[in-house]
MDTraj code that builds the backbone (N, CA, C; nanometers):
import mdtraj as md
import numpy as np

residues = "MET THR ASP ASP ILE GLN PRO HIS HIS ILE ALA ASP ASP THR LEU ALA GLY LEU VAL GLY TYR ARG LEU ARG ARG ALA SER ASN ALA ILE GLN GLY ASP LEU SER GLU THR LEU LYS PRO PHE GLU LEU ARG MET ILE THR PHE THR ALA LEU VAL LEU ILE ARG ASP ASN ALA GLY LEU SER GLN SER ARG LEU ALA ALA ALA MET ASP VAL GLU ARG PRO ASN LEU VAL VAL ILE VAL ASP GLU LEU GLU ASN ARG ASP LEU ILE THR ARG GLU ARG VAL PRO THR ASP ARG ARG THR TYR ALA LEU ASN THR THR PRO ALA GLY GLU THR LEU CYS ALA GLU ALA LEU GLU ALA VAL LYS ALA HIS GLU VAL ARG MET LEU ALA GLY VAL GLU ASP GLY THR GLN ALA VAL LEU VAL ALA ALA LEU ALA ARG ILE ILE GLY ASN ARG ARG GLY GLY ASP GLU".split()
xyz = np.array([
    [7.3406, 10.7839, 6.8713],
    [7.4679, 10.8533, 6.8638],
    [7.5774, 10.7667, 6.9261],
    [7.6871, 10.7512, 6.8545],
    [7.7960, 10.6686, 6.9055],
    [7.8949, 10.7540, 6.9824],
    [7.9616, 10.6905, 7.0734],
    [8.0613, 10.7577, 7.1561],
    [8.1980, 10.7347, 7.0936],
    [8.2594, 10.8433, 7.0408],
    [8.3893, 10.8328, 6.9741],
    [8.5050, 10.8220, 7.0722],
    [8.4808, 10.8498, 7.1984],
    [8.5874, 10.8454, 7.2981],
    [8.6040, 10.7026, 7.3469],
    [8.7271, 10.6539, 7.3413],
    [8.7568, 10.5204, 7.3914],
    [8.7394, 10.5188, 7.5425],
    [8.6927, 10.4079, 7.6007],
    [8.6730, 10.4003, 7.7463],
    [8.7997, 10.4280, 7.8255],
    [8.9173, 10.3938, 7.7710],
    [9.0415, 10.4141, 7.8440],
    [9.0919, 10.5583, 7.8358],
    [9.0318, 10.6400, 7.7519],
    [9.0727, 10.7808, 7.7434],
    [8.9498, 10.8696, 7.7604],
    [8.9360, 10.9221, 7.8784],
    [8.8262, 11.0131, 7.9079],
    [8.8878, 11.1468, 7.9452],
    [8.8431, 11.2514, 7.8811],
    [8.8973, 11.3850, 7.9088],
    [8.8628, 11.4249, 8.0524],
    [8.9671, 11.4548, 8.1284],
    [8.9462, 11.5002, 8.2660],
    [9.0224, 11.6304, 8.2914],
    [9.0412, 11.7097, 8.1854],
    [9.1192, 11.8330, 8.1966],
    [9.0646, 11.9274, 8.3027],
    [8.9347, 11.9390, 8.3124],
    [8.8747, 12.0281, 8.4122],
    [8.9077, 11.9793, 8.5527],
    [8.8919, 11.8511, 8.5748],
    [8.9198, 11.7940, 8.7064],
    [9.0687, 11.7913, 8.7379],
    [9.1516, 11.7717, 8.6368],
    [9.2962, 11.7577, 8.6572],
    [9.3584, 11.8813, 8.7221],
    [9.2950, 11.9948, 8.7097],
    [9.3453, 12.1167, 8.7715],
    [9.3052, 12.1320, 8.9170],
    [9.2258, 12.0402, 8.9685],
    [9.1797, 12.0466, 9.1071],
    [9.2685, 11.9605, 9.1966],
    [9.3200, 12.0194, 9.3015],
    [9.4091, 11.9488, 9.3930],
    [9.3402, 11.8258, 9.4518],
    [9.2165, 11.8412, 9.4944],
    [9.1443, 11.7291, 9.5542],
    [9.1331, 11.6105, 9.4598],
    [9.1084, 11.6371, 9.3325],
    [9.0988, 11.5314, 9.2327],
    [9.2326, 11.4584, 9.2198],
    [9.3408, 11.5349, 9.2105],
    [9.4733, 11.4736, 9.1983],
    [9.5101, 11.3966, 9.3245],
    [9.4768, 11.4520, 9.4414],
    [9.5043, 11.3811, 9.5664],
    [9.4309, 11.2479, 9.5695],
    [9.3057, 11.2482, 9.5269],
    [9.2255, 11.1255, 9.5283],
    [9.2828, 11.0220, 9.4329],
    [9.3212, 11.0662, 9.3135],
    [9.3785, 10.9731, 9.2161],
    [9.5106, 10.9164, 9.2677],
    [9.5946, 11.0031, 9.3250],
    [9.7215, 10.9567, 9.3807],
    [9.6966, 10.8621, 9.4973],
    [9.6015, 10.8966, 9.5825],
    [9.5676, 10.8116, 9.6965],
    [9.5206, 10.6745, 9.6497],
    [9.4376, 10.6707, 9.5487],
    [9.3900, 10.5425, 9.4950],
    [9.5063, 10.4582, 9.4433],
    [9.6005, 10.5228, 9.3733],
    [9.7159, 10.4500, 9.3200],
    [9.8020, 10.3957, 9.4339],
    [9.8273, 10.4791, 9.5331],
    [9.9108, 10.4381, 9.6461],
    [9.8423, 10.3283, 9.7266],
    [9.7138, 10.3453, 9.7554],
    [9.6427, 10.2458, 9.8354],
    [9.6337, 10.1117, 9.7642],
    [9.6135, 10.1136, 9.6336],
    [9.6072, 9.9885, 9.5580],
    [9.7388, 9.9132, 9.5649],
    [9.8487, 9.9853, 9.5455],
    [9.9802, 9.9228, 9.5513],
    [10.0132, 9.8785, 9.6939],
    [9.9753, 9.9605, 9.7918],
    [10.0001, 9.9251, 9.9320],
    [9.9235, 9.7991, 9.9708],
    [9.8017, 9.7880, 9.9238],
    [9.7213, 9.6692, 9.9522],
    [9.7929, 9.5433, 9.9034],
    [9.8480, 9.5488, 9.7827],
    [9.9230, 9.4349, 9.7283],
    [10.0508, 9.4099, 9.8082],
    [10.1143, 9.5173, 9.8532],
    [10.2383, 9.5064, 9.9313],
    [10.2133, 9.4364, 10.0642],
    [10.1003, 9.4655, 10.1278],
    [10.0704, 9.4110, 10.2602],
    [10.0068, 9.2715, 10.2574],
    [9.9590, 9.2282, 10.1406],
    [9.8934, 9.0969, 10.1306],
    [9.9765, 8.9810, 10.1854],
    [10.1050, 8.9720, 10.1529],
    [10.1835, 8.8588, 10.2041],
    [10.1918, 8.8547, 10.3571],
    [10.1678, 8.9680, 10.4208],
    [10.1735, 8.9763, 10.5666],
    [10.0345, 8.9595, 10.6296],
    [9.9350, 8.9400, 10.5426],
    [9.7949, 8.9296, 10.5851],
    [9.7537, 9.0516, 10.6682],
    [9.7993, 9.1682, 10.6212],
    [9.7637, 9.2944, 10.6840],
    [9.6915, 9.3820, 10.5824],
    [9.6069, 9.4676, 10.6334],
    [9.5444, 9.5738, 10.5542],
    [9.6068, 9.7044, 10.6009],
    [9.5826, 9.8098, 10.5263],
    [9.6414, 9.9378, 10.5637],
    [9.6049, 9.9744, 10.7072],
    [9.4815, 9.9505, 10.7467],
    [9.4367, 9.9905, 10.8800],
    [9.4990, 9.9029, 10.9892],
    [9.5159, 9.7732, 10.9633],
    [9.5775, 9.6873, 11.0645],
    [9.7278, 9.7130, 11.0717],
    [9.7894, 9.7426, 10.9574],
    [9.9312, 9.7796, 10.9561],
    [9.9527, 9.9081, 11.0362],
    [9.8682, 10.0067, 11.0126],
    [9.8780, 10.1341, 11.0837],
    [9.8653, 10.1126, 11.2339],
    [9.7669, 10.0354, 11.2744],
    [9.7464, 10.0084, 11.4171],
    [9.8681, 9.9370, 11.4757],
    [9.9197, 9.8376, 11.4052],
    [10.0344, 9.7621, 11.4549],
    [10.1565, 9.8525, 11.4736],
    [10.1835, 9.9399, 11.3784],
    [10.2983, 10.0305, 11.3896],
    [10.2780, 10.1278, 11.5053],
    [10.1585, 10.1837, 11.5182],
    [10.1335, 10.2781, 11.6274],
    [10.1459, 10.2107, 11.7637],
    [10.0987, 10.0879, 11.7749],
    [10.1102, 10.0144, 11.9016],
    [10.2570, 9.9850, 11.9300],
    [10.3299, 9.9434, 11.8286],
    [10.4727, 9.9154, 11.8476],
    [10.5484, 10.0407, 11.8911],
    [10.5155, 10.1532, 11.8299],
    [10.5875, 10.2778, 11.8577],
    [10.5421, 10.3476, 11.9853],
    [10.4310, 10.3024, 12.0443],
    [10.3740, 10.3661, 12.1638],
    [10.3334, 10.2595, 12.2640],
    [10.4301, 10.1931, 12.3220],
    [10.4041, 10.0834, 12.4155],
    [10.3061, 10.1263, 12.5239],
    [10.2084, 10.0407, 12.5493],
    [10.1094, 10.0688, 12.6533],
    [9.9988, 10.1614, 12.6082],
    [9.9912, 10.1887, 12.4796],
    [9.8893, 10.2774, 12.4240],
    [9.7498, 10.2256, 12.4568],
    [9.6602, 10.3157, 12.4960],
    [9.5223, 10.2742, 12.5241],
    [9.4431, 10.2672, 12.3935],
    [9.3366, 10.1893, 12.3953],
    [9.2526, 10.1758, 12.2772],
    [9.1911, 10.3091, 12.2390],
    [9.1494, 10.3891, 12.3358],
    [9.0865, 10.5177, 12.3028],
    [9.1867, 10.6122, 12.2372],
    [9.3107, 10.6122, 12.2841],
    [9.4133, 10.6976, 12.2212],
    [9.4489, 10.6466, 12.0830],
    [9.4507, 10.5160, 12.0655],
    [9.4768, 10.4592, 11.9336],
    [9.3646, 10.4973, 11.8365],
    [9.2402, 10.4881, 11.8814],
    [9.1266, 10.5259, 11.7971],
    [9.1367, 10.6717, 11.7550],
    [9.1727, 10.7586, 11.8489],
    [9.1865, 10.9009, 11.8175],
    [9.3011, 10.9234, 11.7181],
    [9.4131, 10.8566, 11.7389],
    [9.5281, 10.8729, 11.6503],
    [9.4974, 10.8258, 11.5088],
    [9.4156, 10.7209, 11.4978],
    [9.3812, 10.6663, 11.3670],
    [9.2568, 10.7307, 11.3073],
    [9.1905, 10.8145, 11.3856],
    [9.0684, 10.8812, 11.3410],
    [8.9602, 10.7801, 11.3010],
    [8.9437, 10.6786, 11.3886],
    [8.8383, 10.5797, 11.3680],
    [8.7506, 10.5749, 11.4925],
    [8.6272, 10.5326, 11.4742],
    [8.5350, 10.5183, 11.5863],
    [8.5824, 10.4033, 11.6746],
    [8.5657, 10.4192, 11.8056],
    [8.6124, 10.3163, 11.8987],
    [8.5536, 10.1776, 11.8703],
    [8.4225, 10.1664, 11.8379],
    [8.3708, 10.0320, 11.8078],
    [8.4413, 9.9677, 11.6873],
    [8.4771, 10.0474, 11.5884],
    [8.5487, 9.9942, 11.4718],
    [8.6904, 9.9517, 11.5090],
    [8.7494, 10.0221, 11.6038],
    [8.8841, 9.9880, 11.6469],
    [8.8869, 9.8530, 11.7177],
    [8.7820, 9.8216, 11.7894],
    [8.7772, 9.6938, 11.8622],
    [8.7966, 9.5778, 11.7652],
    [8.7372, 9.5849, 11.6484],
    [8.7508, 9.4795, 11.5475],
    [8.8966, 9.4674, 11.5032],
    [8.9624, 9.5815, 11.4840],
    [9.1024, 9.5835, 11.4416],
    [9.1909, 9.5245, 11.5508],
    [9.1697, 9.5678, 11.6741],
    [9.2489, 9.5191, 11.7871],
    [9.2250, 9.3690, 11.8068],
    [9.0999, 9.3259, 11.7963],
    [9.0694, 9.1826, 11.8071],
    [9.1462, 9.1021, 11.7025],
    [9.1486, 9.1515, 11.5797],
    [9.2186, 9.0812, 11.4722],
    [9.3675, 9.0675, 11.5033],
    [9.4293, 9.1764, 11.5468],
    [9.5723, 9.1722, 11.5788],
    [9.5994, 9.0825, 11.6998],
    [9.5115, 9.0875, 11.7982],
    [9.5283, 9.0044, 11.9173],
    [9.5085, 8.8565, 11.8843],
    [9.4080, 8.8249, 11.8028],
    [9.3820, 8.6858, 11.7644],
    [9.4982, 8.6256, 11.6855],
    [9.5743, 8.7096, 11.6176],
    [9.6910, 8.6637, 11.5423],
    [9.8172, 8.6623, 11.6284],
    [9.8014, 8.6931, 11.7575],
    [9.9126, 8.6964, 11.8525],
    [10.0193, 8.7988, 11.8121],
    [9.9719, 8.9122, 11.7557],
    [10.0634, 9.0198, 11.7183],
    [10.0697, 9.1273, 11.8257],
    [9.9632, 9.1358, 11.9057],
    [9.9589, 9.2326, 12.0156],
    [9.8965, 9.1677, 12.1383],
    [9.9186, 9.2319, 12.2525],
    [9.8489, 9.1925, 12.3750],
    [9.7621, 9.3101, 12.4180],
    [9.6560, 9.2762, 12.4871],
    [9.5639, 9.3765, 12.5411],
    [9.5464, 9.3429, 12.6879],
    [9.6013, 9.4291, 12.7740],
    [9.5980, 9.4016, 12.9179],
    [9.5338, 9.5184, 12.9908],
    [9.4535, 9.4862, 13.0910],
    [9.3917, 9.5919, 13.1716],
    [9.4984, 9.6727, 13.2443],
    [9.4754, 9.8026, 13.2523],
    [9.5653, 9.8915, 13.3263],
    [9.5269, 9.8820, 13.4735],
    [9.6212, 9.8471, 13.5606],
    [9.5884, 9.8261, 13.7028],
    [9.5239, 9.9478, 13.7695],
    [9.5636, 10.0677, 13.7273],
    [9.5098, 10.1887, 13.7909],
    [9.3752, 10.2317, 13.7331],
    [9.3337, 10.1710, 13.6200],
    [9.2049, 10.2038, 13.5578],
    [9.1529, 10.0779, 13.4892],
    [9.0714, 10.0035, 13.5588],
    [9.0233, 9.8731, 13.5104],
    [8.9402, 9.8821, 13.3820],
    [8.9013, 10.0040, 13.3425],
    [8.8244, 10.0206, 13.2183],
    [8.9159, 10.0367, 13.0976],
    [9.0449, 10.0589, 13.1210],
    [9.1390, 10.0879, 13.0132],
    [9.2290, 9.9685, 12.9867],
    [9.2543, 9.9445, 12.8587],
    [9.3459, 9.8394, 12.8170],
    [9.4732, 9.9010, 12.7620],
    [9.5867, 9.8435, 12.7988],
    [9.7160, 9.8829, 12.7429],
    [9.7486, 9.7862, 12.6294],
    [9.7881, 9.8399, 12.5164],
    [9.8202, 9.7593, 12.3995],
    [9.9711, 9.7550, 12.3795],
    [10.0218, 9.6347, 12.3546],
    [10.1650, 9.6152, 12.3312],
    [10.1834, 9.5098, 12.2234],
    [10.2935, 9.5201, 12.1504],
    [10.3227, 9.4182, 12.0503],
    [10.3867, 9.2967, 12.1169],
    [10.3631, 9.1829, 12.0598],
    [10.4277, 9.0587, 12.1018],
    [10.5569, 9.0449, 12.0203],
    [10.6419, 8.9490, 12.0560],
    [10.7601, 8.9265, 11.9714],
    [10.7224, 8.8966, 11.8253],
    [10.6167, 8.8194, 11.8050],
    [10.5719, 8.7913, 11.6676],
    [10.5246, 8.9197, 11.5998],
    [10.4582, 9.0066, 11.6751],
    [10.4121, 9.1341, 11.6218],
    [10.5284, 9.2252, 11.5859],
    [10.6324, 9.2241, 11.6698],
    [10.7526, 9.3044, 11.6423],
    [10.8168, 9.2591, 11.5116],
    [10.8296, 9.1285, 11.4956],
    [10.8925, 9.0731, 11.3752],
    [10.8115, 9.1049, 11.2507],
    [10.6803, 9.0775, 11.2564],
    [10.5954, 9.1036, 11.1409],
    [10.5932, 9.2523, 11.1076],
    [10.5869, 9.3356, 11.2091],
    [10.5844, 9.4797, 11.1887],
    [10.7115, 9.5256, 11.1169],
    [10.8267, 9.4783, 11.1609],
    [10.9538, 9.5166, 11.0985],
    [10.9586, 9.4721, 10.9522],
    [10.9138, 9.3488, 10.9256],
    [10.9155, 9.2968, 10.7886],
    [10.8186, 9.3742, 10.6995],
    [10.6991, 9.3999, 10.7504],
    [10.5999, 9.4739, 10.6725],
    [10.6460, 9.6172, 10.6484],
    [10.7090, 9.6773, 10.7479],
    [10.7569, 9.8147, 10.7339],
    [10.8639, 9.8242, 10.6250],
    [10.9509, 9.7270, 10.6163],
    [11.0514, 9.7265, 10.5096],
    [10.9836, 9.7179, 10.3729],
    [10.8815, 9.6341, 10.3624],
    [10.8083, 9.6214, 10.2357],
    [10.7359, 9.7515, 10.2017],
    [10.6807, 9.8176, 10.3015],
    [10.6092, 9.9436, 10.2787],
    [10.7074, 10.0532, 10.2372],
    [10.8259, 10.0530, 10.2960],
    [10.9272, 10.1501, 10.2541],
    [10.9652, 10.1287, 10.1078],
    [10.9790, 10.0039, 10.0656],
    [11.0086, 9.9736, 9.9248],
    [10.8918, 10.0175, 9.8360],
    [10.7702, 9.9977, 9.8839],
    [10.6499, 10.0439, 9.8123],
    [10.6569, 10.1952, 9.7913],
    [10.6948, 10.2691, 9.8954],
    [10.7032, 10.4150, 9.8844],
    [10.8099, 10.4567, 9.7844],
    [10.9249, 10.3900, 9.7862],
    [11.0304, 10.4201, 9.6892],
    [10.9770, 10.3991, 9.5477],
    [10.9065, 10.2883, 9.5272],
    [10.8496, 10.2561, 9.3965],
    [10.7470, 10.3609, 9.3541],
    [10.6583, 10.3980, 9.4455],
    [10.5515, 10.4923, 9.4115],
    [10.6039, 10.6345, 9.3904],
    [10.7147, 10.6686, 9.4541],
    [10.7693, 10.8043, 9.4430],
    [10.8882, 10.8115, 9.3471],
    [10.9059, 10.7075, 9.2671],
    [11.0153, 10.7065, 9.1698],
    [11.0028, 10.8293, 9.0794],
    [11.1145, 10.8985, 9.0634],
    [11.1158, 11.0162, 8.9767],
    [11.0779, 11.1459, 9.0472],
    [11.0371, 11.1376, 9.1727],
    [11.0045, 11.2573, 9.2508],
    [11.1256, 11.2855, 9.3398],
    [11.1868, 11.3998, 9.3186],
    [11.3088, 11.4343, 9.3924],
    [11.2831, 11.4433, 9.5422],
    [11.3888, 11.4175, 9.6211],
    [11.3777, 11.4203, 9.7675],
    [11.3211, 11.5520, 9.8189],
    [11.3684, 11.6634, 9.7651],
    [11.3190, 11.7950, 9.8082],
    [11.1702, 11.8107, 9.7799],
    [11.1274, 11.7610, 9.6655],
    [10.9858, 11.7671, 9.6293],
    [10.9041, 11.6780, 9.7214],
    [10.9587, 11.5618, 9.7560],
    [10.8905, 11.4734, 9.8499],
    [10.8714, 11.5415, 9.9848],
    [10.9734, 11.6108, 10.0320],
    [10.9649, 11.6811, 10.1605],
    [10.8587, 11.7903, 10.1547],
    [10.8537, 11.8629, 10.0435],
    [10.7517, 11.9674, 10.0267],
    [10.6129, 11.9041, 10.0234],
    [10.6006, 11.7917, 9.9553],
    [10.4726, 11.7217, 9.9472],
    [10.4245, 11.6777, 10.0856],
    [10.5140, 11.6183, 10.1630],
    [10.4783, 11.5731, 10.2982],
    [10.4349, 11.6922, 10.3837],
    [10.5080, 11.8021, 10.3751],
    [10.4726, 11.9221, 10.4521],
    [10.3380, 11.9789, 10.4068],
    [10.3146, 11.9801, 10.2766],
    [10.1875, 12.0319, 10.2242],
    [10.0708, 11.9444, 10.2689],
    [10.0889, 11.8138, 10.2646],
    [9.9823, 11.7233, 10.3076],
    [9.9531, 11.7406, 10.4564],
    [10.0584, 11.7583, 10.5366],
    [10.0384, 11.7823, 10.6800],
    [9.9595, 11.9110, 10.7016],
    [9.9888, 12.0128, 10.6249],
    [9.9166, 12.1403, 10.6362],
    [9.7699, 12.1223, 10.5971],
    [9.7462, 12.0484, 10.4904],
    [9.6086, 12.0235, 10.4467],
    [9.5305, 11.9508, 10.5554],
    [9.5926, 11.8499, 10.6153],
    [9.5270, 11.7759, 10.7248],
    [9.4953, 11.8707, 10.8382],
    [9.5882, 11.9584, 10.8710],
    [9.5674, 12.0555, 10.9790],
    [9.4601, 12.1581, 10.9477],
    [9.4364, 12.1831, 10.8205],
    [9.3337, 12.2804, 10.7803],
    [9.1924, 12.2232, 10.7814],
    [9.1814, 12.0953, 10.8058],
    [9.0505, 12.0293, 10.8047],
    [8.9571, 12.1001, 10.9015],
    [8.8366, 12.1227, 10.8588],
    [8.7369, 12.1873, 10.9462],
    [8.7189, 12.1045, 11.0716],
    [8.7329, 12.1710, 11.1839],
    [8.7174, 12.1009, 11.3103],
    [8.8387, 12.0180, 11.3475],
    [8.9423, 12.0207, 11.2602],
    [9.0622, 11.9420, 11.2866],
    [9.1443, 12.0053, 11.3971],
    [9.2150, 11.9207, 11.4694],
    [9.2985, 11.9710, 11.5772],
    [9.4442, 11.9342, 11.5585],
    [9.4806, 11.8928, 11.4382],
    [9.6198, 11.8552, 11.4137],
    [9.7049, 11.9768, 11.3941],
])
top = md.Topology()
chain = top.add_chain()
for i, resn in enumerate(residues, 1):
    res = top.add_residue(resn, chain, resSeq=i)
    for name in ("N", "CA", "C"):
        top.add_atom(name, md.element.get_by_symbol(name[0]), res)
traj = md.Trajectory(xyz[None], top)
């Protein structure tokens, strides 16, 4: 029996009505474009996220950064090492707690972060083309609510 459906056209009408399916497809589209956007900066979405959070929260501890990013602490060490090895951040022991490290951006990290953030903002404009500002605001609020509804979530 031959398949009359072309590979590029697969009926997904049943799935298309599911919010989770649409979120996943949209997420894949956004992440793919974001990956290309961050390539010139030699950043990945996770390293970009960490760099922005460190820049916006001077002296942030690794454990708080891991919690904010929802990643396991051992996985965060690899991310922090990468940023530190590129001289984008510093990791210094906190004098009052020798087990804790304070994370801060370096001047090079500040510059790269600002440049990458501008590119990411342009990426968002491109990805949200044709979606009205009011709809974007509703979308952001809805996504925040969904995150907060996560089982066991504390957001």
